[in-house]
C-alpha positions as YAML, in Angstrom:
chain: A
units: angstrom
residues:
- id: 1
  name: UNK
  ca: [42.49, -14.49, 81.14]
- id: 2
  name: UNK
  ca: [42.75, -16.12, 78.33]
- id: 3
  name: UNK
  ca: [41.48, -19.56, 79.73]
- id: 4
  name: UNK
  ca: [38.73, -17.72, 80.68]
- id: 5
  name: UNK
  ca: [37.77, -16.45, 77.49]
- id: 6
  name: UNK
  ca: [38.47, -20.04, 75.83]
- id: 7
  name: UNK
  ca: [36.28, -21.85, 78.63]
- id: 8
  name: UNK
  ca: [33.36, -19.32, 77.65]
- id: 9
  name: UNK
  ca: [33.81, -20.17, 73.88]
- id: 10
  name: UNK
  ca: [33.89, -23.89, 74.24]
- id: 11
  name: UNK
  ca: [31.01, -23.46, 76.24]
- id: 12
  name: UNK
  ca: [29.13, -21.62, 73.82]
- id: 13
  name: UNK
  ca: [29.87, -24.20, 71.06]
- id: 14
  name: UNK
  ca: [28.71, -27.15, 73.25]
- id: 15
  name: UNK
  ca: [25.36, -25.48, 73.90]
- id: 16
  name: UNK
  ca: [24.65, -24.37, 69.93]
- id: 17
  name: UNK
  ca: [25.96, -28.37, 69.50]
- id: 18
  name: UNK
  ca: [23.29, -29.46, 71.90]
- id: 19
  name: UNK
  ca: [20.84, -27.25, 70.19]
- id: 20
  name: UNK
  ca: [21.47, -28.46, 66.62]
- id: 21
  name: UNK
  ca: [21.60, -32.11, 67.93]
- id: 22
  name: UNK
  ca: [18.16, -31.88, 69.78]
- id: 23
  name: UNK
  ca: [16.48, -30.15, 66.65]
- id: 24
  name: UNK
  ca: [17.81, -32.68, 64.11]
- id: 25
  name: UNK
  ca: [16.85, -35.66, 66.40]
- id: 26
  name: UNK
  ca: [13.07, -34.54, 66.95]
- id: 27
  name: UNK
  ca: [12.51, -33.45, 63.01]
- id: 28
  name: UNK
  ca: [11.13, -36.18, 60.57]
- id: 29
  name: UNK
  ca: [12.94, -38.19, 57.72]
- id: 30
  name: UNK
  ca: [11.64, -35.58, 54.96]
- id: 31
  name: UNK
  ca: [13.17, -31.99, 55.43]
- id: 32
  name: UNK
  ca: [10.61, -29.16, 55.99]
- id: 33
  name: UNK
  ca: [11.31, -26.26, 53.30]
- id: 34
  name: UNK
  ca: [10.11, -23.10, 53.07]
- id: 35
  name: UNK
  ca: [9.82, -20.49, 49.87]
- id: 36
  name: UNK
  ca: [12.28, -17.94, 49.76]
- id: 37
  name: UNK
  ca: [11.03, -14.29, 49.37]
- id: 38
  name: UNK
  ca: [12.56, -11.36, 49.08]
- id: 39
  name: UNK
  ca: [14.93, -12.26, 46.52]
- id: 40
  name: UNK
  ca: [17.18, -9.81, 44.21]
- id: 41
  name: UNK
  ca: [15.79, -9.29, 40.67]
- id: 42
  name: UNK
  ca: [19.34, -8.32, 39.68]
- id: 43
  name: UNK
  ca: [22.68, -8.94, 39.35]
- id: 44
  name: UNK
  ca: [24.99, -8.89, 42.14]
- id: 45
  name: UNK
  ca: [28.48, -8.75, 42.36]
- id: 46
  name: UNK
  ca: [30.23, -10.50, 45.60]
- id: 47
  name: UNK
  ca: [33.69, -10.67, 46.94]
- id: 48
  name: UNK
  ca: [35.15, -14.21, 47.85]
- id: 49
  name: UNK
  ca: [34.85, -14.68, 51.22]
- id: 50
  name: UNK
  ca: [38.74, -14.29, 52.74]
- id: 51
  name: UNK
  ca: [40.29, -14.54, 56.15]
- id: 52
  name: UNK
  ca: [41.51, -11.21, 58.09]
- id: 53
  name: UNK
  ca: [44.75, -10.43, 57.34]
- id: 54
  name: UNK
  ca: [47.32, -9.57, 60.11]
- id: 55
  name: UNK
  ca: [47.10, -6.66, 61.58]
- id: 56
  name: UNK
  ca: [49.32, -3.93, 60.40]
- id: 57
  name: UNK
  ca: [48.75, -4.16, 56.43]
- id: 58
  name: UNK
  ca: [46.79, -1.01, 55.02]
- id: 59
  name: UNK
  ca: [42.76, -1.77, 54.47]
- id: 60
  name: UNK
  ca: [41.85, -2.07, 50.99]
- id: 61
  name: UNK
  ca: [38.28, -0.40, 49.68]
- id: 62
  name: UNK
  ca: [37.39, -1.81, 46.41]
- id: 63
  name: UNK
  ca: [34.13, -0.87, 44.74]
- id: 64
  name: UNK
  ca: [32.87, -2.35, 41.11]
- id: 65
  name: UNK
  ca: [29.95, -1.03, 39.39]
- id: 66
  name: UNK
  ca: [27.93, -1.37, 36.27]
- id: 67
  name: UNK
  ca: [27.75, 0.52, 32.93]
- id: 68
  name: UNK
  ca: [24.66, 2.86, 32.48]
- id: 69
  name: UNK
  ca: [24.13, 0.49, 29.05]
- id: 70
  name: UNK
  ca: [24.51, -3.02, 30.52]
- id: 71
  name: UNK
  ca: [22.02, -4.79, 32.86]
- id: 72
  name: UNK
  ca: [20.28, -2.98, 35.72]
- id: 73
  name: UNK
  ca: [17.85, -3.51, 38.48]
- id: 74
  name: UNK
  ca: [14.50, -3.15, 37.86]
- id: 75
  name: UNK
  ca: [12.66, -4.93, 34.94]
- id: 76
  name: UNK
  ca: [9.48, -5.45, 32.93]
- id: 77
  name: UNK
  ca: [8.56, -8.38, 31.41]
- id: 78
  name: UNK
  ca: [6.22, -8.12, 28.32]
- id: 79
  name: UNK
  ca: [5.37, -11.66, 27.08]
- id: 80
  name: UNK
  ca: [4.22, -11.93, 23.41]
- id: 81
  name: UNK
  ca: [0.82, -13.99, 22.53]
- id: 82
  name: UNK
  ca: [1.94, -16.00, 19.63]
- id: 83
  name: UNK
  ca: [5.39, -17.21, 21.86]
- id: 84
  name: UNK
  ca: [5.95, -17.80, 25.14]
- id: 85
  name: UNK
  ca: [9.19, -17.64, 24.38]
- id: 86
  name: UNK
  ca: [9.86, -14.39, 23.15]
- id: 87
  name: UNK
  ca: [10.48, -11.71, 26.05]
- id: 88
  name: UNK
  ca: [11.08, -8.16, 25.86]
- id: 89
  name: UNK
  ca: [12.97, -7.21, 28.93]
- id: 90
  name: UNK
  ca: [13.40, -3.12, 29.63]
- id: 91
  name: UNK
  ca: [15.59, -2.52, 32.84]
- id: 92
  name: UNK
  ca: [16.82, 1.20, 34.00]
- id: 93
  name: UNK
  ca: [20.33, 1.74, 34.70]
- id: 94
  name: UNK
  ca: [21.58, 0.66, 37.84]
- id: 95
  name: UNK
  ca: [25.06, 0.61, 40.02]
- id: 96
  name: UNK
  ca: [26.24, -2.49, 41.67]
- id: 97
  name: UNK
  ca: [28.76, -1.84, 44.46]
- id: 98
  name: UNK
  ca: [30.69, -4.48, 46.46]
- id: 99
  name: UNK
  ca: [32.90, -2.80, 48.93]
- id: 100
  name: UNK
  ca: [35.37, -4.73, 51.25]
- id: 101
  name: UNK
  ca: [36.35, -3.11, 54.60]
- id: 102
  name: UNK
  ca: [38.50, -5.88, 55.76]
- id: 103
  name: UNK
  ca: [42.13, -5.83, 56.10]
- id: 104
  name: UNK
  ca: [43.56, -7.52, 52.67]
- id: 105
  name: UNK
  ca: [46.99, -7.99, 51.28]
- id: 106
  name: UNK
  ca: [47.45, -6.45, 47.75]
- id: 107
  name: UNK
  ca: [50.38, -8.24, 46.17]
- id: 108
  name: UNK
  ca: [51.42, -6.62, 42.45]
- id: 109
  name: UNK
  ca: [53.06, -8.81, 40.26]
- id: 110
  name: UNK
  ca: [54.65, -8.01, 36.71]
- id: 111
  name: UNK
  ca: [52.56, -4.40, 37.30]
- id: 112
  name: UNK
  ca: [49.43, -6.10, 37.90]
- id: 113
  name: UNK
  ca: [46.78, -6.76, 40.27]
- id: 114
  name: UNK
  ca: [44.23, -9.60, 41.04]
- id: 115
  name: UNK
  ca: [41.16, -8.94, 41.94]
- id: 116
  name: UNK
  ca: [38.76, -11.65, 42.15]
- id: 117
  name: UNK
  ca: [34.65, -11.36, 42.52]
- id: 118
  name: UNK
  ca: [31.50, -13.42, 42.36]
- id: 119
  name: UNK
  ca: [28.56, -12.48, 39.89]
- id: 120
  name: UNK
  ca: [25.29, -13.81, 40.78]
- id: 121
  name: UNK
  ca: [22.63, -13.47, 38.07]
- id: 122
  name: UNK
  ca: [18.90, -14.15, 39.25]
- id: 123
  name: UNK
  ca: [17.51, -17.39, 37.13]
- id: 124
  name: UNK
  ca: [14.33, -14.58, 36.19]
- id: 125
  name: UNK
  ca: [16.73, -13.02, 33.88]
- id: 126
  name: UNK
  ca: [18.37, -15.86, 32.04]
- id: 127
  name: UNK
  ca: [16.30, -17.39, 29.43]
- id: 128
  name: UNK
  ca: [17.27, -20.21, 26.72]
- id: 129
  name: UNK
  ca: [16.51, -17.87, 23.72]
- id: 130
  name: UNK
  ca: [18.54, -14.90, 25.27]
- id: 131
  name: UNK
  ca: [21.96, -13.65, 25.96]
- id: 132
  name: UNK
  ca: [22.98, -11.69, 29.00]
- id: 133
  name: UNK
  ca: [25.82, -9.46, 28.59]
- id: 134
  name: UNK
  ca: [27.70, -7.94, 31.76]
- id: 135
  name: UNK
  ca: [29.88, -5.21, 31.76]
- id: 136
  name: UNK
  ca: [31.81, -4.28, 34.85]
- id: 137
  name: UNK
  ca: [33.86, -1.43, 35.57]
- id: 138
  name: UNK
  ca: [36.15, -1.19, 38.20]
- id: 139
  name: UNK
  ca: [36.21, 2.53, 39.88]
- id: 140
  name: UNK
  ca: [38.97, 3.83, 42.21]
- id: 141
  name: UNK
  ca: [39.04, 6.34, 44.90]
- id: 142
  name: UNK
  ca: [40.37, 8.91, 42.37]
- id: 143
  name: UNK
  ca: [36.77, 8.87, 40.10]
- id: 144
  name: UNK
  ca: [38.46, 7.06, 37.52]
- id: 145
  name: UNK
  ca: [37.13, 4.04, 36.19]
- id: 146
  name: UNK
  ca: [38.49, 0.31, 34.12]
- id: 147
  name: UNK
  ca: [36.48, -1.20, 32.25]
- id: 148
  name: UNK
  ca: [36.93, -4.99, 32.99]
- id: 149
  name: UNK
  ca: [36.33, -7.82, 30.46]
- id: 150
  name: UNK
  ca: [32.67, -8.37, 29.69]
- id: 151
  name: UNK
  ca: [30.76, -11.30, 31.02]
- id: 152
  name: UNK
  ca: [28.40, -13.17, 28.50]
- id: 153
  name: UNK
  ca: [26.00, -15.40, 29.84]
- id: 154
  name: UNK
  ca: [24.10, -17.31, 26.82]
- id: 155
  name: UNK
  ca: [21.13, -19.64, 26.45]
- id: 156
  name: UNK
  ca: [20.97, -23.17, 24.93]
- id: 157
  name: UNK
  ca: [18.93, -21.73, 21.95]
- id: 158
  name: UNK
  ca: [20.24, -18.03, 21.71]
- id: 159
  name: UNK
  ca: [22.62, -19.14, 18.74]
- id: 160
  name: UNK
  ca: [19.61, -20.69, 16.55]
- id: 161
  name: UNK
  ca: [17.24, -17.90, 17.47]
- id: 162
  name: UNK
  ca: [20.10, -15.41, 16.55]
- id: 163
  name: UNK
  ca: [20.80, -17.29, 13.29]
- id: 164
  name: UNK
  ca: [16.91, -16.92, 12.48]
- id: 165
  name: UNK
  ca: [16.68, -13.49, 13.38]
- id: 166
  name: UNK
  ca: [20.03, -12.72, 11.20]
- id: 167
  name: UNK
  ca: [18.70, -14.90, 8.19]
- id: 168
  name: UNK
  ca: [14.85, -12.85, 8.72]
- id: 169
  name: UNK
  ca: [17.00, -9.38, 8.73]
- id: 170
  name: UNK
  ca: [18.51, -10.05, 5.24]
- id: 171
  name: UNK
  ca: [15.20, -11.28, 3.85]
- id: 172
  name: UNK
  ca: [14.30, -7.94, 4.99]
- id: 173
  name: UNK
  ca: [17.64, -6.16, 3.28]
- id: 174
  name: UNK
  ca: [16.88, -8.03, 0.28]
- id: 175
  name: UNK
  ca: [13.00, -6.99, 0.19]
- id: 176
  name: UNK
  ca: [14.10, -3.43, 0.62]
- id: 177
  name: UNK
  ca: [12.83, -1.64, -2.78]
- id: 178
  name: UNK
  ca: [14.18, 1.34, -4.27]
- id: 179
  name: UNK
  ca: [11.67, 4.16, -4.68]
- id: 180
  name: UNK
  ca: [12.66, 4.25, -8.29]
- id: 181
  name: UNK
  ca: [11.59, 0.70, -8.59]
- id: 182
  name: UNK
  ca: [7.89, 0.97, -7.05]
- id: 183
  name: UNK
  ca: [5.91, 0.90, -10.44]
- id: 184
  name: UNK
  ca: [7.74, -2.44, -11.48]
- id: 185
  name: UNK
  ca: [7.38, -4.16, -8.34]
- id: 186
  name: UNK
  ca: [4.55, -3.16, -6.49]
- id: 187
  name: UNK
  ca: [2.37, -1.97, -9.21]
- id: 188
  name: UNK
  ca: [-0.49, -4.78, -10.12]
- id: 189
  name: UNK
  ca: [-0.13, -5.01, -13.51]
- id: 190
  name: UNK
  ca: [-2.18, -8.25, -13.88]
- id: 191
  name: UNK
  ca: [-5.16, -6.27, -11.84]
- id: 192
  name: UNK
  ca: [-4.33, -3.03, -14.26]
- id: 193
  name: UNK
  ca: [-4.41, -5.10, -17.75]
- id: 194
  name: UNK
  ca: [-7.97, -6.33, -16.36]
- id: 195
  name: UNK
  ca: [-9.47, -3.06, -15.74]
- id: 196
  name: UNK
  ca: [-7.89, -1.72, -18.90]
- id: 197
  name: UNK
  ca: [-9.71, -4.61, -20.91]
- id: 198
  name: UNK
  ca: [-12.61, -4.24, -18.77]
- id: 199
  name: UNK
  ca: [-12.61, -0.58, -19.75]
- id: 200
  name: UNK
  ca: [-11.93, -1.29, -23.54]
- id: 201
  name: UNK
  ca: [-14.78, -4.07, -23.70]
- id: 202
  name: UNK
  ca: [-17.05, -1.33, -22.05]
- id: 203
  name: UNK
  ca: [-16.29, 1.12, -24.55]
- id: 204
  name: UNK
  ca: [-16.21, -0.95, -27.48]
- id: 205
  name: UNK
  ca: [-20.01, -2.29, -27.03]
- id: 206
  name: UNK
  ca: [-20.97, 1.55, -26.75]
- id: 207
  name: UNK
  ca: [-18.87, 1.98, -29.86]
- id: 208
  name: UNK
  ca: [-21.01, -1.04, -31.39]
- id: 209
  name: UNK
  ca: [-23.95, -0.07, -30.52]
- id: 210
  name: UNK
  ca: [-23.37, 3.47, -31.58]
- id: 211
  name: UNK
  ca: [-22.26, 2.23, -34.78]
- id: 212
  name: UNK
  ca: [-25.37, 0.35, -35.27]
- id: 213
  name: UNK
  ca: [-27.63, 3.05, -34.66]
- id: 214
  name: UNK
  ca: [-25.63, 4.94, -36.96]
- id: 215
  name: UNK
  ca: [-25.38, 2.54, -39.96]
- id: 216
  name: UNK
  ca: [-29.35, 1.98, -39.43]
- id: 217
  name: UNK
  ca: [-29.99, 5.74, -39.31]
- id: 218
  name: UNK
  ca: [-27.67, 5.73, -42.71]
- id: 219
  name: UNK
  ca: [-29.80, 3.25, -43.98]
- id: 220
  name: UNK
  ca: [-33.04, 4.91, -43.39]
- id: 221
  name: UNK
  ca: [-31.89, 7.61, -44.70]
- id: 222
  name: UNK
  ca: [-30.77, 6.65, -47.49]
- id: 223
  name: UNK
  ca: [-33.92, 4.99, -48.58]
- id: 224
  name: UNK
  ca: [-35.90, 8.21, -47.61]
- id: 225
  name: UNK
  ca: [-33.48, 10.03, -50.08]
- id: 226
  name: UNK
  ca: [-34.56, 7.54, -52.97]
- id: 227
  name: UNK
  ca: [-38.30, 7.95, -52.40]
- id: 228
  name: UNK
  ca: [-38.08, 11.74, -52.04]
- id: 229
  name: UNK
  ca: [-36.34, 12.00, -55.04]
- id: 230
  name: UNK
  ca: [-38.03, 9.92, -56.77]
- id: 231
  name: UNK
  ca: [-41.20, 12.01, -56.12]
- id: 232
  name: UNK
  ca: [-39.37, 14.95, -56.60]
- id: 233
  name: UNK
  ca: [-38.08, 13.77, -60.24]
- id: 234
  name: UNK
  ca: [-41.81, 12.57, -61.00]
- id: 235
  name: UNK
  ca: [-43.05, 16.50, -60.06]
- id: 236
  name: UNK
  ca: [-40.13, 18.02, -61.83]
- id: 237
  name: UNK
  ca: [-40.75, 16.21, -65.12]
- id: 238
  name: UNK
  ca: [-44.68, 16.94, -64.86]
- id: 239
  name: UNK
  ca: [-43.98, 20.53, -64.71]
- id: 240
  name: UNK
  ca: [-41.12, 20.07, -67.64]
- id: 241
  name: UNK
  ca: [-44.42, 18.38, -69.38]
- id: 242
  name: UNK
  ca: [-46.87, 21.11, -68.81]
- id: 243
  name: UNK
  ca: [-44.45, 23.77, -69.90]
- id: 244
  name: UNK
  ca: [-43.23, 21.97, -72.87]
- id: 245
  name: UNK
  ca: [-47.10, 21.17, -74.35]
- id: 246
  name: UNK
  ca: [-47.96, 24.99, -73.95]
- id: 247
  name: UNK
  ca: [-44.78, 25.97, -75.44]
- id: 248
  name: UNK
  ca: [-45.85, 23.75, -78.35]
- id: 249
  name: UNK
  ca: [-49.27, 25.14, -78.32]
- id: 250
  name: UNK
  ca: [-48.40, 29.02, -78.14]
- id: 251
  name: UNK
  ca: [-45.70, 28.20, -81.12]
- id: 252
  name: UNK
  ca: [-49.29, 26.58, -82.72]
- id: 253
  name: UNK
  ca: [-51.04, 29.84, -82.12]
- id: 254
  name: UNK
  ca: [-48.28, 31.75, -82.83]
- id: 255
  name: UNK
  ca: [-48.17, 30.50, -86.69]
- id: 256
  name: UNK
  ca: [-51.85, 30.52, -87.13]
- id: 257
  name: UNK
  ca: [-52.19, 34.17, -85.97]
- id: 258
  name: UNK
  ca: [-48.78, 34.84, -88.28]
- id: 259
  name: UNK
  ca: [-50.77, 33.30, -91.18]
- id: 260
  name: UNK
  ca: [-53.99, 35.31, -90.72]
- id: 261
  name: UNK
  ca: [-52.38, 38.32, -90.33]
- id: 262
  name: UNK
  ca: [-53.49, 38.23, -86.78]
- id: 263
  name: UNK
  ca: [-51.50, 40.37, -83.93]
- id: 264
  name: UNK
  ca: [-49.12, 37.62, -81.67]
- id: 265
  name: UNK
  ca: [-47.89, 40.24, -78.99]
- id: 266
  name: UNK
  ca: [-48.92, 39.43, -75.49]
- id: 267
  name: UNK
  ca: [-49.00, 35.51, -76.56]
- id: 268
  name: UNK
  ca: [-46.14, 34.13, -74.74]
- id: 269
  name: UNK
  ca: [-47.11, 36.09, -71.40]
- id: 270
  name: UNK
  ca: [-51.07, 34.65, -72.21]
- id: 271
  name: UNK
  ca: [-49.45, 30.89, -72.07]
- id: 272
  name: UNK
  ca: [-46.91, 31.81, -69.40]
- id: 273
  name: UNK
  ca: [-49.73, 32.67, -67.03]
- id: 274
  name: UNK
  ca: [-51.73, 29.55, -67.81]
- id: 275
  name: UNK
  ca: [-48.86, 27.51, -66.93]
- id: 276
  name: UNK
  ca: [-47.79, 28.64, -63.47]
- id: 277
  name: UNK
  ca: [-51.81, 28.96, -62.78]
- id: 278
  name: UNK
  ca: [-51.95, 25.23, -63.84]
- id: 279
  name: UNK
  ca: [-48.39, 24.37, -62.10]
- id: 280
  name: UNK
  ca: [-49.74, 26.16, -58.91]
- id: 281
  name: UNK
  ca: [-52.90, 24.35, -58.50]
- id: 282
  name: UNK
  ca: [-52.52, 20.76, -59.31]
- id: 283
  name: UNK
  ca: [-50.31, 18.88, -56.72]
- id: 284
  name: UNK
  ca: [-48.85, 16.63, -59.38]
- id: 285
  name: UNK
  ca: [-46.91, 19.93, -60.39]
- id: 286
  name: UNK
  ca: [-46.58, 21.47, -57.17]
- id: 287
  name: UNK
  ca: [-45.74, 18.74, -54.20]
- id: 288
  name: UNK
  ca: [-41.85, 18.70, -53.96]
- id: 289
  name: UNK
  ca: [-41.14, 16.20, -50.96]
- id: 290
  name: UNK
  ca: [-38.35, 17.43, -48.40]
- id: 291
  name: UNK
  ca: [-36.72, 15.90, -45.45]
- id: 292
  name: UNK
  ca: [-37.61, 17.73, -42.31]
- id: 293
  name: UNK
  ca: [-37.04, 16.52, -38.53]
- id: 294
  name: UNK
  ca: [-40.81, 15.91, -38.77]
- id: 295
  name: UNK
  ca: [-40.36, 13.12, -41.19]
- id: 296
  name: UNK
  ca: [-37.17, 11.45, -39.33]
- id: 297
  name: UNK
  ca: [-38.10, 8.75, -36.86]
- id: 298
  name: UNK
  ca: [-37.78, 9.87, -33.03]
- id: 299
  name: UNK
  ca: [-34.85, 7.59, -32.47]
- id: 300
  name: UNK
  ca: [-32.65, 9.00, -35.35]
- id: 301
  name: UNK
  ca: [-34.14, 12.45, -34.46]
- id: 302
  name: UNK
  ca: [-31.09, 13.40, -32.05]
- id: 303
  name: UNK
  ca: [-28.38, 12.10, -35.11]
- id: 304
  name: UNK
  ca: [-30.20, 14.17, -37.96]
- id: 305
  name: UNK
  ca: [-30.34, 17.59, -35.73]
- id: 306
  name: UNK
  ca: [-26.66, 17.19, -34.40]
- id: 307
  name: UNK
  ca: [-25.49, 15.88, -37.59]
- id: 308
  name: UNK
  ca: [-22.47, 13.08, -37.72]
- id: 309
  name: UNK
  ca: [-18.70, 13.49, -37.54]
- id: 310
  name: UNK
  ca: [-15.89, 10.69, -37.94]
- id: 311
  name: UNK
  ca: [-14.43, 10.95, -34.36]
- id: 312
  name: UNK
  ca: [-11.65, 7.81, -33.41]
- id: 313
  name: UNK
  ca: [-13.41, 6.57, -30.91]
- id: 314
  name: UNK
  ca: [-10.43, 6.34, -28.89]
- id: 315
  name: UNK
  ca: [-10.94, 9.85, -27.92]
- id: 316
  name: UNK
  ca: [-13.57, 8.49, -25.45]
- id: 317
  name: UNK
  ca: [-11.01, 6.81, -23.41]
- id: 318
  name: UNK
  ca: [-7.45, 8.32, -24.41]
- id: 319
  name: UNK
  ca: [-6.15, 6.90, -21.17]
- id: 320
  name: UNK
  ca: [-6.87, 3.32, -21.10]
- id: 321
  name: UNK
  ca: [-6.01, 2.35, -24.46]
- id: 322
  name: UNK
  ca: [-2.84, -0.03, -25.42]
- id: 323
  name: UNK
  ca: [-2.01, 1.82, -28.69]
- id: 324
  name: UNK
  ca: [-0.20, -0.69, -31.08]
- id: 325
  name: UNK
  ca: [-0.06, 1.54, -34.11]
- id: 326
  name: UNK
  ca: [-3.29, 0.40, -35.27]
- id: 327
  name: UNK
  ca: [-6.12, 2.86, -35.07]
- id: 328
  name: UNK
  ca: [-10.12, 0.92, -35.49]
- id: 329
  name: UNK
  ca: [-12.18, 2.35, -38.21]
- id: 330
  name: UNK
  ca: [-13.42, 5.59, -37.33]
- id: 331
  name: UNK
  ca: [-16.92, 5.95, -35.27]
- id: 332
  name: UNK
  ca: [-19.84, 8.29, -36.27]
- id: 333
  name: UNK
  ca: [-20.94, 10.26, -32.96]
- id: 334
  name: UNK
  ca: [-23.14, 13.25, -32.53]
- id: 335
  name: UNK
  ca: [-20.78, 16.13, -31.71]
- id: 336
  name: UNK
  ca: [-22.07, 16.20, -28.03]
- id: 337
  name: UNK
  ca: [-20.91, 12.68, -27.48]
- id: 338
  name: UNK
  ca: [-17.66, 13.46, -27.57]
- id: 339
  name: UNK
  ca: [-17.78, 15.36, -24.12]
...
């Protein structure tokens, strides 16, 4: 019976060899290739190929699985529009189990057992700028796990990219500003000083225009009062001259009456009535000029009606001036101008 089985195996081997020879002779020099499909997109663990052990040895069931925080199976790739080198891969958790049902003799040496397995990582997950870290976990039949040393696969440019990232991170840390220093770091003092200078220039121009108008009003008022006082003084002088002349006449007539023995009673009242009658009739005795709103030019009428009070012009912009201890001269403004 052994010879029968041996002959059947030899016949099958010869047939396969003939088929292979015929195929190889019939093909051309250029080998035909075919694109592989249905390739795995995640790392896989395979046990090395070993021959079957002799019968009578206990069978070994070995399982390997990855930790939940390491490389997984399904992935999504997002490419940056600025540089194709940068990739972000999001992977879900996956368990990779390698089981061996063949018979294998397990040898313990110095209290340890040597286990071998092969890890195949798809080229899709390998990039020159990235590092792949696999952390295998040995799981036994009693649901206990033993972490194995991690397997690290680094790209050729990973170190350079890592150093660049650390440098950028250090720059980021150095650029963090304490909230208490925001005003000294983020405050645009140059722009603020420019705005303050512009606002000050605006108010100084306003102050200059109002001051010029106030000075012009004061000059006009001074000249008007001088002319008014001149004419009023002449009017008062005319009345005084009229009174003195009538008084002298009354005294002379009173002396003549006294010498003639005539009565002087009622002489003073007579001259007094004559004085008031003359002074109230002729303009040179009665017309005194008075400065009223009708006599004030329209451009100065608001200043005349409101009056003028000395007000520091810094009250117009108390939050926009840089005080250096020297206040500008007072500005005369109407009360409603300070609102």
